[in-house]
N, C-alpha and C positions, 0 to 999 in steps of 0.2 A: 276665464275658464276654458274657452276653446283652445287657446294656445297651450295651456297645461296638458290638456288631453292629447293635443298634437304631439307634444314631447313624449308623453307616455307611449303613444302609438309607435313613435320612432324608436324609442328604447326597446320596445318589445320586438320590433322588426330586426333591430341590430342583434339582439340576443338569439333570435331564431336563425338569422343568417350565419351567426358565428358557428353553428353546428356543422356547416359545410366545411369550414376550415379545420375544426377539431377532428372531424372524420377523415379528411384528406391527409392531414399531417399526423394522424394517429396520436392525438392528445387524449388518451383513454379516459382519464378521470373527468376532465371537462366535458368530454363527449357523453359520458354516462349521465352527468348532471343535466346537461342540456336536453338529453333524450327524455328524461323524467319531466323536465319543465316544458317540453315542447307543446303538449296539449293545453296546459293552463295558460301559457303565453299566447297561444292562438286565440283562446277565449277572451283574454284580456285585450288583445289587439283588436279583435272584432268589436267588442263592447265599446272600447275607447274611440274607435273610428266612427261608430254610430253616433255616440254622444258628441264627439268633436264636430261632426256634420250638423247635428241639431243646434249646437251652440253658435255656429257661425252663420246660420240662416238669417238671423236678424240684421246682419251687416252685409248681406248679399250685394246690395247696390253699391257699396263703397269699396268692394274688392275687385281686383283684376279678374276678368271672366276665365282666363286660363288657369287660375288657382283652383277654381271650382271644377273645371274640365278635368284637370289632372287628378284632383281629389276624388271625383266620381269614378274615374278609370281605375284608380287604386282600390277603391271600395269594391267595384265589380270584379276586379281580378282576385281580390282576397276571397270574396264569396265563391268564385269559380274554383279556386284552389281548395278551399275547405270542402266544397261539394264533391269534387273529384277525388279528394283524399280518401273519402269514405267509399266511393263507387269503385275506385281502382285499387283497392287494398290487395287483391290477389295478384295483380300484375305488378309486383314491386319494382323490378328493374326498369321497366318501361315508364312507370309513373315517376320514379325518382328522377329520370332524365327530364321529363316534362316539368316536374316540380322545380328543378333547378333553373330551367329556362324561364319559367313564369316568375320565379323569385328574382331573376336577373332583370326581367322587364319591369317588375314592380320596383326594384331598386332604382332604375333609371327614371321612372315616373315620380318616385319620392324625391330624388335629387332635383328634378325639374320643378316639382311642386314647391320645394323649399327655396330654390333659386328665384323663381318668379315672385314668391312672397317677399324675399329679401330686397329685390329690385323695386318692387311696388312700395314697400315700406320706406326705402331710402328716398324714393321720389316724393312720398308724402312728407317726410321730414324736411326735405329741401323746400317744398312749397310753404310749409309752416315757418321755416327759418326766414324765408324771403318776404314774409308779410311785413309791410311797413305801414303803421297806422299814423295818419296825420290829421290834425284838426281841420275842420271845415266850418267856415263862417255861415251859419244857418240863417242869420239875419238878412243875407243877400239872396236867399233862395225864394222864388215865387211860391205862393200858396198852391198846394196840389198834393197828389199822391205819387210817390216814386218807388220803383222796385229795384232792388239790388240783390246780387247773389255772388257766392264764391264757392268754388269747388277745390278742396285741398286733397281730394282722393278719398281718404278715410273719413273725412268730415265734409259735409256739404250743407250750406245754409242759403235760404232764400227769404228775404224780408220785404215788407212794404212799409214805407215811412209816410206819415201824414204831416205835412208842414202847414202851419197856420199862423199868420201874423209874425213871421220870422222866428217861430219856435217849433220844436218837435212836439207835436200834439200827441202822437201815438206811433208806436212801432209794432207791427204785426209780424209774428214769426210764422211764415208759411211752411217752411221745411227746415228740419235740423237733423240730418242723418249723422249719427254718431254712435260710439260704443259705450263710453262711460262719461260723456260730457254734458249730460242734461242739466247739471247744476249751473253751467255757464249761461243758461238762458236768463239768469238774474241780471246780467249786464244790461239787458234791454230796459228793465225797470230803473236801473241806476242811471242810464243815459237820459231817460224821459224825466225822472225826478230831479236830476241835477242840471239838466240842459247842457251837459258837458260831453265832449267827445274828443279823443277816446277816454275811457275810464279804465280803472285797474281791472286786471283779469281776476276771475274767480279762482280761489285756491282749489287745487285738485281738478280743475277743468280749464287749464290755461290755454291749451290748443283750441278747444271749442270756443273759448272767449275771444281769441284772436280771429277765428274764422267768422263768427257772428258779427264782430265789429268791422271786419273787412267787407262783408256784404253790405253793412250799413254805410260804410265809407263809399263804396261803389255806387250806391243809390244816391247819396248826397252829391257826389262828384258828377253824376250824370243828370242832376236836376236842372231845371230851368231857372236862370237867374232873373231877378227883378229888373224891369226896364227903367 
């Protein structure tokens, strides 16, 4: 939902910015339409930005900090522009100059916001693609408690594994930061019940399934072997 609201905000900004070109190049009909839509689009842009921010708060820890910095700056600039649009109504010429400058700054921030997100998402996809799950012989691992974790960027998992008599007695999920991958936590029960590793990924939560199992693999590979 956060991404959809982000696209709505971007579309509103593009339509609002288009008025600069329709006015400059004297595209009269389009300019009149955009003039009528200007205020409604500003309202939609403001509301969509607010809800976009609300929806991305739950995944704050899994996103690049600069995505949030640029996002907050965009929101503050938008509020500033709306406020001064009402305050400076009488001084139209001066305000229009500032309005265009601020719109240009906002455009650069939006480009930066999107670029950082794209690079961040590509890095996440690379980490997921590079996950290689390999079987570990649990019967050779000494009894004890072992901790493993894996950070793929958008998904982070930390687990604790209890080994007893050469079997996986229990797996405790300490952390699972994700967006839509909660269903993947079922792989933990599957591993304990079948005493097999790795197991099939959960449909609809493939990436989280991989990250959870990678954390388990890291714990097992770092475990103490029997003497």
